[in-house]
N, C-alpha and C positions, 0 to 999 in steps of 0.2 A: 893554567895559571890559577892559583887559589885566590878567590875574591874575599871570602869571609871564613873565619875560624872561631869556634866556640870551644873553650877548654874547661872541663869540670864545672859547668854552670849549674846552679841550683836555684830554685825559686819555690817559696812556700806561700800558701794562702791561709792565713790564720795558723792553725796548728797542723795543717795538712801540707805535705810536700807534694807539689805538682810534678817536679822532676828533681833529681839529685845527681851530681857528678856526671852530667850529660856532656858528651863530646859530639860536635857536628861541624862539618865543613862543606862549602860549596864552591865549585870551580867554574871558570868561564864555559858557557854553553850548556851547563846543567840546568834542567828544568824539573824541579822537584815539587811533588805534591805532598803536603803533610796531611795525614788522615788520623782519625782517632775518635773515640766516643765523645759526646758532649760532656764538658766539664773535665776533660783529661788534661787541659792546659795548652791546647794548640794556639789559641789567640795570645795567651801570655808568652809563649815561646817566641812567636813572631815579633811581639813588642820588645822582648829582650834582645833578639838578634838585630832588630832595626834600631836599637839604641833608644827606644821610647821608654823602657823600663830598665832599671839596673838589676843585675842578678844579685841574689843574696850571697852567693859564693861563685868563684870562678871568674872568667873574663871572656869578652868578645872582642876580636880584632878584625878590622877591615883594611884591606890593602890601600896604600896611600892614595893612589890615583882613582880608586873605585868610588863611584857615587851610587847611593841607594835611593830608589823611589819607593815610598811606602804608602799602601792603601789599607787603612784600617776599616773595621766593621762600621764604626760610627765616626766618620771624619770630623775633625774640629776646624773651625774657620773663625775669622774675624767677621762677626755677624753684620757689621756695618758696610763691609766692602761689597762691590758689585761682583757679578760672575766674571766679568772681564779682568778686573783687578786681581781676583783670586787665581784664575787660571794662568795669567801671565805674570804672576808675582815672583817667579823664579829668577835667579841671577843669571846673567849671560847676555852678551852683546847682541846676539842674533834675536833672542827673545825680546830684548828691549826695543829693537828697531821694528820688529813685527808688531809688538804691542802699540807703538806709536803710529805705525802705518794703519792698523785696524781702527784706532781711535780717529785718525784723520779722515779715513774714507767714510766713517759713519756720521761725520759732521759736515753738512753741505757748505758751511761757511769757512772751511779750511782754505787758506790761500794757495794759489797755483805754485808760488815759490816754495812753500813748505812741502807740498806734495812732490815737487820735482826733487827737492833735497832728499826726502825720504826714499823715493824710488832709486835715486843714485846710491844711497846707503844700502838698500836692499840688493842692488847689483853688486856692490863691493863685497858684501858679506855672503853672496850667493844664497840669499835667504828665500828666493822665490819658491824653490822646490819644498823647502821646509814650511813655507806659508801655505802651500797647497795641501801638505800633509795635515797641518793644523786645522784647516777648513774641513778636511775629510773626517778627522777625529771628532770635531764639534758636531758635524752633520750626523755621523753615525750614532753618536751618543744622544742625539736629540736636543742639543743645546743651541738655542737660536736667539734668545733674548739675553744678550751679554750685559745689558744695563740693569738687569734685575738685581736687587740686593739679596745676599745670602739668606738673611733672616726670613725672606718671603718664600723660600724653597721648601718643598716637601722632603721627606727622608730619602726617597728614591732619587729625586733631582740632585740632592746634595752628594749622594754617592756617585752619580754620573759626573758631576763637576770635579770631584776628587779624582776620579779615574782619568778624566781629560787632562788635568794638571800633571798627573804622574806620567802619562804617555807623551805629552808634549815636551816635557823636560828631558826626555831620552836619557835616563840614568843608565849606568853600567849594569845595574842589577835591580830587578823588581821584587818586592815582597808584597804580595797581595792577599788580603783576607776576604774570602768569599767574593771574588770579583764579578761573578755572574748575578748576584742578588740585584734586583730592581732593573735588570736589563731584559728587553724583549728578545724573542728567539732570533730574529734577524741580526740584532746587535751582537748577541752571543756568538753566532756563527762567524760574524766579521772579526770579533776579538780573537776567536780561535785561530783564524788564519793569520792574524797579525802576530800573535805570540808564538805560533808553531813554525812559521816559515823564516823568521828572522833569526839571527844568531843571538838569541835571547838567553840571558841568565836569569833564572826565575825560581822563587820559592813562594808557594801559594797554598792556602787552605781552600778547598772546594769540595762540595758534595755532589757536583754535577758530573756524573760518571762518563758521559760522552765527551764533555769538555776535558776532563781529566785524561781520558784515553787518547784524545787528539793532541793535547799540548804537552803533557808530562812525559819525560823519558826515565824518570826514577820516582819511586814512592817511598816516603818515610812515615812509619807508623809510630805514634806516641801511645804507648800502652803501659799503664801502671808505672809511670815515671821513667820508663826506658824507651829508647829509640831504636827501631828496627828498620833497616833499609832494604829495598828491593829494586833491582835494576831491571825495569820493564814497565809494562802498562798495567791497567787496573785488573785485567783478567789474570795476568801472571801473579799479581799481588794476592788476589783471592786464593789462588791455588797454593802459593807458598805460605801464606798466613795459616791456612788450615793445617799444613804439615808442621809448621812451627808450634802451633798450639797443641797438636797431638803429641809431639816430642816433649814439650814443656810439661804436659799433664803426666806423662810417664815418669819424667824426672822428679816431679813434685811428689808423686805417689811413692816412688822409691825412697826419696828423702824422708817422707813421713814414716815409712816402715822402719828405716834405720834409726830415726829419732826415737821411736818407741823403745828400741833396745838400749840406745845410749842413755835415755832418760832413766831406765831401770838401773843401769850401771851407776849413774850419777847419784841416784837415791841410796844405793847400797854402800857407797864409799863413806868410811868414817871421815869426819871433818879434818882430822890430823893428817890424813893421807892425801887430801885434796891438792896440795902443792906438788906432789910427786907426779901427777898426771895433768899438769896445767894445759899442755898442748891439746889433750883430749877434751878438756872443758872448753877451751877456745874453739875447737873444731865443732863441738856440740852447739855453740852459739851460732856459728855460721850455718850449720845444718838446720837449726830451728828457723832461721831466716828463709832458707830455701823452701822448707816445708810449709811455711805460712803463705807462700805466694798463691794468688788466685789463679785457677786453671782455666776458667772461662767466664766471660761476662754474663750477668743475668739476662735472661731472654725476655723480650717485650712481647707479651701475648695479648693481642687485642681481639676479644671475642664477646663483646657485649651483646645483649639481646636487642633485636630489632623490632620496633613496634609494627604490628600487623598493618598491611597496606591494602586499601580497598581498590576497586576498579578504576576510580578516577584519581589521577595523580595531580597534574597541573595542566590546564588548558590555556595557552597563550594565543590570543586572537587579535591580529592586526594591531600590535602595539607600536607606538612611536614615542620618541623622547628626544628633545633638543635642549641645549643650553645656549640661549641667545641664537646666533646664526649657525651654531655648530650642531649638526645632526649626530646623535649618538645611536639611535635605533630608528629605522624607517620601515614601517609596515611589516613587522615580523610576526609570523604565526608558527606555533608548534604545539603538538599534543604529546606530553611526556608519557612514556609507557613504562610498565614494570621492568625493573632491572636495566633501565637505560644507563649507559656509561659514556658520558659526553665530556669532551675536552673543549676548552675555550682558548683560542689563540688570536693574536692580533698585536699591533704595535702599542707601546705605552701611550695612554691618553685616548685610546680608541673607544673606551666606554665599557670595558669588561666588568669592572667592579660595579658600575652604575646598573648594568643589566642584572647582576646578581642581587643588588639591593631592591630592584623592582620585583624580582621573583619572590623575595621574602617579605615584601610589603613595607620595607623601609623607605622606599620612594614610590611615587605613583607615576604611571605613564601619562604623557600628555593626551594620548588618545588610545583607544583599544582597551581590552580587558585581560586580566590575569586571574584565573579562577582555580584555586587550589582545592583538592578534595578534602572532605572532613577528616579523613584518617591520615592525611599527610603531616608528618612531624619533621620539621626542618632541624638539621644540625648544621650551623653556619660557622665555619672556621675562617676568620677574617685576617687581614694583614695588620689590624690594630694591635698595639702592645697589650700584653696581659695587664688587667687592672687589679690592683691589690693595695692593701693598707700596709704601712711600714711595719706594723707589729704582727702581721699575719705570717703564719708558718705554712709549709707546703700542705700539711694535712687539713688545715683550716679551709683551704681553697676548695677541697673536695667535699668536706662536710657541710659547706655552705649550700651544696646542691643535694647531697644524699649521704646518709649514714651507712647505708648498705647498697650494693649494686647487684642486679640480676645478670648473670652471664648467659651466653647463647645456649649452653647445655642445661639451663634451669637452675644451676647452682647459685646460691646467694652468698656473697662475700662481703666483708667489711670494707670500709673506705681505705683502711690501712693495707689490707690484702690487695685491693685494687691498685693502689699506688705501687706495690711491689711488682705487679705485672708490667707497670710502666717504667721499670728500672729505678724506682725511688726506694732504696733500701730503708729499713726502719729508722736508723739514726738520721738519715737525710730528711725524713718526713717531718722532723721537728726543727729543720733549718728554716731561717727566715727566707721568704721568697726573694727578697732583695739581694740575697747572697748567691742566688743561682746564676749560672751562665746563661747567655742568650738562647742557646739551644735547649737548655733544660726548661726555661720559661715557656718556650714554644711547645715543648712536649706536654707541659702541664696544661697549657691552653687547649691543646688537642684533647686531652683527657676530659676536660670540662665539657667539651662538645659531645663526646661519645657517651658520657655517663647519662645523658638524657634519652638514650635509646632512640635515636632518629631513624626514620626510614627513607629520608631524602637528604643526602649528605652533600653539602656545598663546601668546597675547599678552595679558598683564594690564596694561591701561592703557599701550599702546605710544606714545601720542601725547604723554604728559607731557614737557615740556621740549624737544620736537623742533620745529625751525623749520618754517614753512609749505612752503618749497622741498623740504626733506627729506621732509615728509609726502606731498607730491604724488608724489614719485618712489617712496617706499615703497608708496603705494597702487597705482601701476602694476605694481610687482613682485608684490604680493599678488594682483592681478587675474589674473596669469599663473601664479601658484603652482600646481603640479600636485597637491599633497597636500591634506590636510584642514586647515581653518583654523577655530580656535575662539578668540574674543577677547572680552575685557571692555574697553569704552571708553566714556568720557563724551563723546567727540567725535562728534556726530550726523552730520556731513558724512562723516567717515571711515567710520562704521558704515553709512550709507546706500549708499555706493559699493561696499562689499565683502561684505556679508552677504546671505544669501537667506532665512534664517529665524532666529528668536530663541528663546533660553531666557529666559523672564521670571520672575524671582524675585519672587513676589507676597506673601511672608511666610508664617509658620507652616509652613515647609518645602515649600510648594506651588511647583512649577516648571511654567509653561505653555509648551508647545511651539507657537510662533506662526509661521505661514507668511508671511514678509514681512520687510522691513527696519524700521528704527525709525520712519520717517515713516508707513509703512503701519500700524504698531502704534498710533501716536497717533491716526490717523484712525479706526481700528477702535474705540478707546476712546471717541472722541466719538460714534460711532454707537451704542455700547452705552449711553451715558448718555442719548441721545435715546430709545432703545428702552425704557429703564426708566421714562422720564417719560411716554411715550405712553399706557399703559393708564389712568393717572389721568385723562387728558383725554378719552378716547374711551369710557370705561366706560359712561356713561349711554346713549350712542348704540347701543352693542352690545346692551344689554338690550332696547331698543325693537325692534330688528331680528331678534330671536331667532326669531320665527315664520316669517320669510321668509329663505330661503337667500340669501346674498350672493354676488355674482360677483367681488368684489374679491380681489386676490391680495396676499399679504404681500410686502414688499420683500426682495430677496436680501441676505444678510449679506455682510460684506467677504470672509470666507473662501470663501463660495460663488462670489462674483465672481472671486476669484483662482483657484479651482479650475476654473471654467468657461473662463477664459482659458488656463490651462495645458493643459486637455484639447484645446482647439482648436489648440494648438501641437503636442501630442504625437501626436494621431491621424493627421495627414498623414505624420508621420515613420514611424510604425508601418506605415501602408499602403504607403509607399515601400519599406520594408525587405521587406515581404511580397511585393510585386511583383518586387523584385530576386531574391529566393530562387526564386520560381516561374520567372522567366525563366532563371536559371542552371540550374535542374534540367531545364527543358525543352530547353535547348541541348544537353544530352548531352555536355558537354565532359569529364566525368570518369566513371569506372566504379568509383571508390573507394567501397565499400559503407559504410565508417565515416563518410565525408564526407556521403554521401547520407542516412544515418540521422540525422546531426547536423542537417542542413538540415530534414529532415522533422519532427524533434522541435522545432526552433526555430519552424517554420511552425505547428505545433499550439499552441505557447505563444503565438505572436503572435495567432492566431485567438481564443483564450480571452481574452487581454488586450484585444483590440479590442472583443470582444463586451461585456466588463465596462465598458470606458470609454464605449462607445456608449450603453449603458443609463444610465450615470450622466450622460452628456451630455444625454440626452433628459429626465431628471428635472430637471436644472438649467435646461434651456432653457424648461421649463414655468414655472419660478419667474421666470426673466428676462423 
């Protein structure tokens, strides 16, 4: 059953056409993810399909009985209403009686007669199951204070309220723009299950590749004003997109070669004979349009110079921080090492951003010390909106910091050339910043951080509003980044590729230092849950066998497995270094006593380290 159809729709932004004569349809059960580079028109297309914006040309039709729930990037509300009034503002008898029931139970002075009447109405409308679902949605989205006014909410809270309203209304079809923004990882995984297991009809824009893979069964790509569809997941899309671009490039090159010949023919024709071959002139115009198509998007190359880093990075010694009765950090210590790659995870409101602000000196801990090395240069990418003046252009934002930029290879380039590396073509560099899309502003904000040549990069939700292509290239840059990396992100794919261990905010100020990425952590949690359940099942058996010693061994924990694997990698490297030093010393190529003493000292340290690691390896091998 076809739910929504768009025929020959077009939309321009100033003098630029975002898309023209575009056709699109979605049927019951289709879950489509719309992808494309920042500024390609994804959000505009969603607004047109949802009826929030009229198309310049063409029409959008929705089946008569179909209702659409729309979640925009920046939801709009009546600022004076409460959260409860906003969420339960939809029309419908069941929602009305649930709203009344929720109001009644939250006020202790509600009469028994009114409560009895409402409970009977809930029975009549079979609203109890729905009411349980409503409570689950509110709980999962972290919405607890229903009496709070909308104007008092942060941007993330507003997005979650809008999400709750859409899900509670249970529309026939959902149109969601970046639904995972401002959600913590547990909530994203819950939303994944909700949208992928039900008979959901869905059109969404998302950069979260795990979410996209789990939920979508079709991908639509908006590229240069045209829509290309792929029936499959993200991996299938990447493969087929590469094939399409290769074919398109070949066709464009062929069109350009043919156009050169046709252009020569056009120029040689006398004006009087032009009408005799009008079909050929018309064909030439069509050919010219094909030859003018872009064959590939400009590549984002992030390779700025990193400031030299000394031996001391940051030493965090027994810090604590509270706001009133709420503990954010409780007695946490850590010494950052060179090339640390750490991810920070935890529920919203756990204090992740507060922790980052303490590291950078924006906030002071209540107790304990944070001591940064003299050579540590912070690059701090925050969730705050890009600040700019209304008359500022894109290039002004960069020139405010530097006229020239030194790249990693020593090359010095101008601010304009640097912007081109960030996908800002020369004409766009003189565009007013206010005209940029949300993703383009975020990209410009990231540029401002990297231009300062940091060696300690802190990224607070860097993936919000960035397109998938930019994310892939940003990941490649961060993989080769020579300094320390510390980041908060709800993008599990991004986190898995980049971090080697985690700071897990577990609540009540406790921060766990976990060795591994996010997927490793989730697997470890599952193992912990199994371990907690095992004693209950085996307790009777253990009591019977107490008299006879058992030969069974306990299973190694995830950390022990990880440590064992690391030891097997480290020990051969240490042995190789030891052999190299001995070989060099025996060769007698130097009589420099200082150098010989340094080698002897290193050899002694290597022997001690190897002995320590060999003993630990033997302990772990027994468990394995």
